[in-house]
N, C-alpha and C positions, 0 to 999 in steps of 0.2 A: 384241504379238506386237511385239520388238526390229527395228526398221526397218535397222537402225545395216548388217547384215551384208550388207545388202538395198545397202543405196549403197556399203558394198564393193565388194559384185560389180559393182553395174553401171561403176562410178568403172574396171574395166578392158576396158571394152567402145570406151570414151575413147577416139583414137589419140592413141599416143607417150605415153599415162601411166603406161602398166607399164615403160617403163624408167626413168620419175624416182622411179615409188613407191619407200621404200624395201625390200631387201632382209627386211632383220631377222634373227634366229640362229631353228638348228633346234632348239635344243634344249641338252643340257650339256656338247658335248664341244667347247668354250674352255675348260674346267678339267680339270686332266690327273689329277686326283683321282676326278671323277666319270669319268671314260674306265677306268681302274683297275680301279673298283670295276661297272661295267659290266662289263668284260669278267670278271672274277670275278666274278661272278652265272651269268654266260652258265656258264663254267668250269664252277663246281659243280655247276650244273645240269646239263650235261650228263654230266658225273662220275656223278651220283646214280643219272642215266639209264643208265649203262652207259657211257660213254666211257672205256677201258681205260690211257689214252695221250694227249701231250699229242698236238695234229692235227698233218702238218707243213703243209697247206696250210687255210690259211682264206677264205671269199669274205663280206664285209657288204655288207647292202643297207645306203643309206643311210647313210652314218659324219657327215653331218652339217659342221656348225663348221671338223668336225678329220678325222681318220682319228683318233686319239690311241685307241681301241677298239683299229684293227688296230693299230696301233704297242703299246701294250701288252698285245698278244697277242704278239710276235713276239721280244719282250721275255721272255715267258715259254716262249718256247721253239717257236712257229711259225715258219717257214721263208719260205713266198712269203703273201704277201697281197694278195687285190683288194679292192678299194674301188670299192663302183658304185653309183652315185648320178645322176636326171634333169637335178639343178641344181650346178652347180659353187658350192658352199659355201664349201670349204677355199681355203690357197693356202698356198703353200711358205713363207712366213714364222711362220705363225699354226702349221706340223702342225712345225714343228722347235724352234717353243719348247715345243708341247704335251711333244714327244720327250725335251728335253733335262731337264723337270720330273718327264716318267714315269722317267727314266734313275735322277734322284735317293730318286723315291720307291720304286722297284723295288730301288737299293742296299739303301736303308736295310732292307727287304724281306728281301734274301737280298743279304749284305754280299761274297759267291762270287761273287758277278751277272759275265762275265767282260769286262771292258773291250774285248776283241774285237771279243766280239759286242757291243756296245755302238758302236762303231764302226762294223762291215758294216752296221750297223741305218744310222745315221745315216749312212752312203754310198749304202745302195740309196732313204730317204729325197730324196737332195742331187741322184742320177741316174738317178731313175723307170725301169723297163721296163729296164734293166738285173740283170744278175746280179753279185750279190757274195758268195759264197764260197758261193753257194748259196740266198741271202737274197734277194728278189724282194719292190719292193711295185709293186702293178699300178692306176694310179686312172682308171678308166672312167665319162665324166661327156662325153654322156648316154648312156646302156644303156638300148635295149627290146629290146635282140633277146640270146636265149640264144645264139647262137652270140657271144660277146664271151668264153666259157669256153669250153676243150675239154673234151666232155661226158667223166663219170666222174674228174674230177681233180681234186675239192677232196674234201679229207676233213670237214669242218665249215663251216657255213652259219648263220651268225646275223641279230637286226635288233634294235633294239630304239628300240619308239615309231615304227614306222616302217610298218608292215603294213595303218596303215589309214588310211594319204595315196598310197596303189595306184591308178592309175589298175584296171589289168586284173588284177586278183587269177589268174585263171584264167591266163595267160601265165606269169608270174611263178609260179608255185607251180610250171607246169610247166618252165622253168627253174633251179628248185631241183631238179627232182629229175633233171632233165639232165647237170646238172653232181656231183651229188654219186657217187660210189664206190658198187657196192652197202655198207651197211655201216655208210653214213655218218651224219651225226649234223646235224641242225640245230635252234638255238635261236632263239626270239623271244617279245619282249616287245610283245604288240601291248595300247593304248589305248583303248576305245569311248567315252572319254568329247569333249566337244564342242572339244576345244581352245582354247576361248575362244569361239569361236562362235555360243553359246548362252546364255543367264543358266543353265539346268537341264544338265546332265551331259551328258543325252540327247536336248536338247530339238532337238534336228537333226530327231529323227522327226516332228516337228508341222508339219515345214513340205510343204505342197505340194512337188509334184515342179518345175512352173515357174517357184512361185517360190525353189526348190533349187537348179536351171540357174540363175538370177541371181544367185545371191548367192556358189555356185563360177565362177560369171564366166567369163575366161580364163586363167585362174591353171593355170599344170601341173599340181598339185596342191593339194585342198586334204584334204575326209578323204574316206570313202566308203564310208561309214556298215553298211558289210556287217558282220553281227553274230555273235559268235562260233563258234555252227554252220557259219557260208557257208566259214572256216576248217576247220572238221574238216575237215568234207567234204571241202574241196581237198584236205589234207594226206591225209587214206582213195584219192580218185581218183586219183591219181597215186602210190600205192603208196608212202602213208609208213605206220609204227605206229610210235603217240602212246604214251611210254614213260612222259612223265608231264607234267600237267596240272596247273597252279593256276590257280582261276576267283577271281577281286573282286566281287561280288555289291553296291552299292546299293539304297533305297530308298529315294531323297530325291531322284528323276528325274521325270520329267514322267507324268501320268495313264495308263489305258490309252485314256480315253476322248478323250486328247488325239492318240491317233496321226493323224495324215494315213491314207488310204488305204492309200496303199502299206503304210503299217506296222500296219495294223488286227492282221494274222491273226498277229503275231509272239508267240512264245514269250516266257511270263515268266521262264523263263532266259536268252532272250537280251536281254527286254527291261529287266533288273538285273545283266547281266557287261556292268564296268564294265574287269575289266582281266584277261586273258588272258596265262600267263608257261608256253610250253607248248615242250619238247623229244621230238623223233620221228625214227625212224631210217628211212632209204630201207630196203624190200625187208624 
């Protein structure tokens, strides 16, 4: 068993160490091309799932290093964007850099893109919380309460490699249902791999619970280890109808004989599922 994740987890219990540990990066949202491609992937998935027009209000969970995915959505026609995170990763300078690069990418894609709209989004980015001719950006950090957004005011919610990190999935899906308008849609890419914590992609299911608590340490999040079926069941519990679901399975993980007692009864489907791309509608 690899002791490196255990050692890193133990370090988080040492007073003062968490403050000096490097914050690191959360993913690819420090790249404008990545942000554009993520937005277009979710937009295409939502359109295939029945979304018939550009959503006016979008909420994103866990934007990470920048709010670039939301900025790409605003350049596409979204007017109101909520970015919700538990830790502040992005800053004004990085967001502005990503925006200017995205504006160039979208101009090349759509030469008729309005310069006025670009200017309004830039103003909203420089002066968040204020409305700029109908365009608004809200960056909420940290968010732990469904009350951060008015009920039934959001058209679309998305997340990309985020829900596998959420500590309280039940509360999160309840909030998503609260925020979405009736008939509103959500799109999630969920990565069930270990994110480098273990050598095998699903090796985290071999650790006894007491050892996993040490690995997680005092960090605000790591990975919640919840399998695909838990997400699907929570969506159904909170009134969502799944309209599209793409699962990726892998056969190179740990063997069933290596599972810790908590995971001995996990289904073969959940044990093999390494990734889920899902779209669902409220109601």
